N, C-alpha and C positions, 0 to 999 in steps of 0.2 A: 817034556819040556812044562815047565813050571807057567801058571797063567799069572801071577801076582806081578810079574815087571812090567806085564802087559796093562794089568788093572792099574798097578799105580803110575803109570805112564797115560793113560785115558784119564785116569783122574786128575792128575796133573794138569792136562791139557782142558779138562772143565773148569778145575779152579781157576786156571791162567785166563781163560775166556769170561767166566765171570766176573773175574777181578779186573780183567780189561774193562768189562763193560761196566765194572762199578766204577772204575778210576776213569773212564772217559764221560760216564753220565755225570760225575761230581765236577769234572773239568767244564761240561756244557752248562751245567747249571749254574755256576760261580762266572762263567762267560757271559750268562745271560742276564745274570744280577749286575754286572761291571758295565752291561751296555745299559740296563734300565735306570742305572745310578748317572751314566752318562748322559742320558735321553732326559732324565728328569731333572738334572741338576741346575741347567737354566732354569725352568718354572720354578722351582725352589727357590733359587735364589731371587727370581723376579718377585715373587709371593712374599718371602722375606723382607725384602726392598719395600713393597708396598705395603707391608703390615706395618714396617716399620716408619713408613714415610705417613701411613694413617695415624699412628700414634701420635707423631710429633705435630701433625695438623689438628687432631683433637686436643693435644696438649695446649697448642697455641690459642686454640679456639678459646677452651678454657677459663685461659690466662686473660684472654681480650674480655670476655663475658666477666671474668670477677674482676677488673679494671674497670669496665663501664658501669658494672652494679656498684662499686665504689664512688665513681664520677658524679653518679645519678644521687641528688638528695634523697631524705625519706619523703615520702608522700605526704605523711600528715605534717612533717614539719613545713614541707611547700606551702601545702595548705594554709595552714596557722600563719605562715610568713607572708602569702599574698594576702589571706584577711585582714592581718593587721596592717600591711601596707595600705589596703584598699579603707579601711576604716581609718587611717590617719589623715590620708588625702581627703577624703568626704569630712572629716572634722575641719583640717584645715579650710575646706572650700566654704563650710558652713561658717566657721570664724570669719573669714573674708566678708563671706555676703551679709552676714550678721553687722559686722562692722561698717561696711558700706551702707546698709540701709538704717543703720544709727546714726551715722555722719550727715547722710542726707536727710534724714528727720532733723537733727540738730540746726542743720544749715536752713532748711525749712522753717522752724522753729524761729531762728534767729532772724532770719528775714522777714517774717512775719510779726514778729514783735519789736523790730526796728519800724516797719511801715506803722503798725499800729502807735507807738511812741511818735514817730512825726506827724500822724494824723491829729493825734490827740496834743500835741504840743501846737499843732496849728489850728487848732480850733479854740485853745486857750487863749492864745496868742489874739485870734481874730476879735474872742468875747472882750478880752482885756482890753484892745484898741478900740473897741465900740464905747466902754465902759469909760476907758483911759482914767479909772481910778482905782486901783486895785489897793486895798488895803494891806500894808505892811503887816507881815506875821507878828513882827517885834513888837507891833505898838498893843495888839490884843483888845481894840477896841473897834466898835462899828463905826465905819468913816461915813459920812453924808458930802458925795461929789457933784452937787449943782444940779440935782435931780436925780442919780442912781446912787443908790446908796449899794456898800459893799462890805461882806459881813467879814467876820476873820474868819481863817478856815476851821471849820465844824466836825467833829467826830461824832460817829454813831451815837443818838441818844441825846444831842444838842440842837438848838432851834435858833432860828434865823426870825428877828421880829421885826416886819416892816410897816409903815403905815399907821403909826402908833399903835400897834397890837393889831391891826386889823386884818394883817396879812401874815400867817405863821408858816414857817417852813422846817419842818422837824424831820431831822436826819436820820431815816430806819436801816437803812444798810449802804456801805460803802465798799466800795471795790477799786481803789487807786489802780492797781494793775491790768484789772480789766478795763477800768476809762468810765466807769458808770457809778452812779448814786441814786438810791430809792428815796423819795421825799413824800412825808404828806403835808401838802398845801392845803390850808385850810379844810383840813379832812379828808382831803382825796389824794390819793396815792398815785403818784407818776415816778418812773424809770427815765433819766435821763443820763447823757452823756456829757464830757467836756465841750461847752458850748451851746448844750440844748437849752429849751426854754420850756416853760410851761404857763400858760395863760391864766391871769386871776382876774376875779372881778367881786368888787365891793362896792356898794354905797354908789351904786351908778356909774362906776369909774371902772375902766380895763386896764389891766399892766401886765407885765409878766415877772418870773423868775426865772433869771437865767445861771445856770452853772458855769461859774468864771475860772475853775481850776481844780484839780483833783491832786494835786503834788504831795500836799502836807495836811490834805483833810479837804472836806467841801466847800470853797469859797463859792457864796452865792451873792448874785447881785441880782436888784430889783429897781423898776422906776416906779415903784407904787407910792412913793412918798410925796412924787410930783403927779401923780395920775392925775390926767382932766377929765371931768363928766364926759361920757358919751355924748348928752345932749349939747355940750358946748363944741363938740366935734363936729355934730350934727351942723351946727348952725354955722360954724366956721367953713364948713362945705357947701350949704345949702342943701334942700329936700330933693329927695328921690324918690319916685314913687317905688322902685324895687332895687335890691342891690344887682349889682352888676356880677357877671362870671368873672370868675379869677383871670387875670391876666397873667400870658404867657412868660415863662419863665419868671415868675411874681417871688417875693421871698415873705415870708411868716414872721410874727414878731416873736424876738429874740434872734433872728437873723443876723448878720451883716452882709451886706453888700459893697464890692468893692467896684468903685467906679472910675471913669477918667483917667484910665491907665495904672489906676492904685495911688491916685492922689486923694481920694474921696472913699472914706469909710462911712457908709450909713448904718447906723443901727437902726432897727425897726423895734419901736417900743409898743406900739398899740396901733388898732385899727378901729374906727367907728364901726359898730354894729351893722349900720344902714350903708356902708359902702361909700361914704362922700369923704373921706379924709383917713391919714393916716399921721399918727404921732410917730417922728424918725430924730435922732440924732445924728449930726453930721460931723466927723472930725473931732468931736468932743463927747461931752457928757450931758450938755443941757439940750434937753427936748425941746420941739415947737411942732405944730399942728399942722400942716398942709395940706389944701384938699386936692381930690382928684382933678387933675388937669392943670393944676397948678405948679410954680417952681420957686425956689429959693435961692438967693446968691449966698456963696460962702470965700472965703481966702482958703487958700492951700498954697502956705510958701509967699512967693512973688505973683502968683497966678490969682485969677478971678475964674471960680468956678460956677457952676449952677447945676441943680439938682430937681431934675423934675419928678413928680408922682402922676405916673401915665394913665394910673388907675388902681381902683381896688374892688375887690371881690373876691368870694370863696375863700376868705380869710387870708389872703394874700396880695400885696402893693407891688406894681409895677413900677419901677426906678429907672432913671437915666440919668445920667452926669457927663458934664464936660468940663474943660478947664480951657480957657484962652491963653 
């Protein structure tokens, strides 16, 4: 019997077995792959969703950062803007402060000028009231007013002459705004303000030079033309062993005393060197010698008034006045 069929059958069986194994193995691997795919599918989906969400979040964050950068100004520009604003504000404050200081200084200067004008005006009026004979500037001539001579307004370089040339007052400097004038009186330099006076002595006589005004020039007044010798003043007041001390609240030659509630204007023209008498003009320009401790009667309107010389000493005279 031939062995070939048997061999063919055995070989077929073996081939079938091997093919079955191969087919079975392929089927198992496919199933495994399918199972793995099904098992990993949710994770992959979640990972893909997470990655997608992360990408979206990063994109949104990038957009917000871009918008924020766009909204923020440039640092240099911001610094320049702030610096400019600060400089402008400081300049404004400096301007306001400067204006306030300037205005305060101008106000103070105006107040000071007004006060000085009032003071100067008051002194001029007092001096003019004491002399009561200010010469008119239009006359251009020296005027004699009953014992008190008044010059025309003098400019720098001009000279006022009194007592027949024995008293000369040369104007060396004039400051109307400052209210002062510098004079050379018989060779002596004196600086005076409006209403100020300087004593003068000549030929045993004592008198005064008074600045009566500084508005149009230096208007000078003097009682030197009617000066009384000091020896006669001493005889009028009697002899004294020694000059008394200066009286309290006294007045010097050239000053004006307002007494009797303003009814009496007493101009002090001169004082005796021994302190025994004073030469005064009461409500006018005529002077008279009154001894220390004596009184004179004058009229003021419808009132009878009395002016008393309470004492003379220390270059001053004490005065009292009353009206009945």
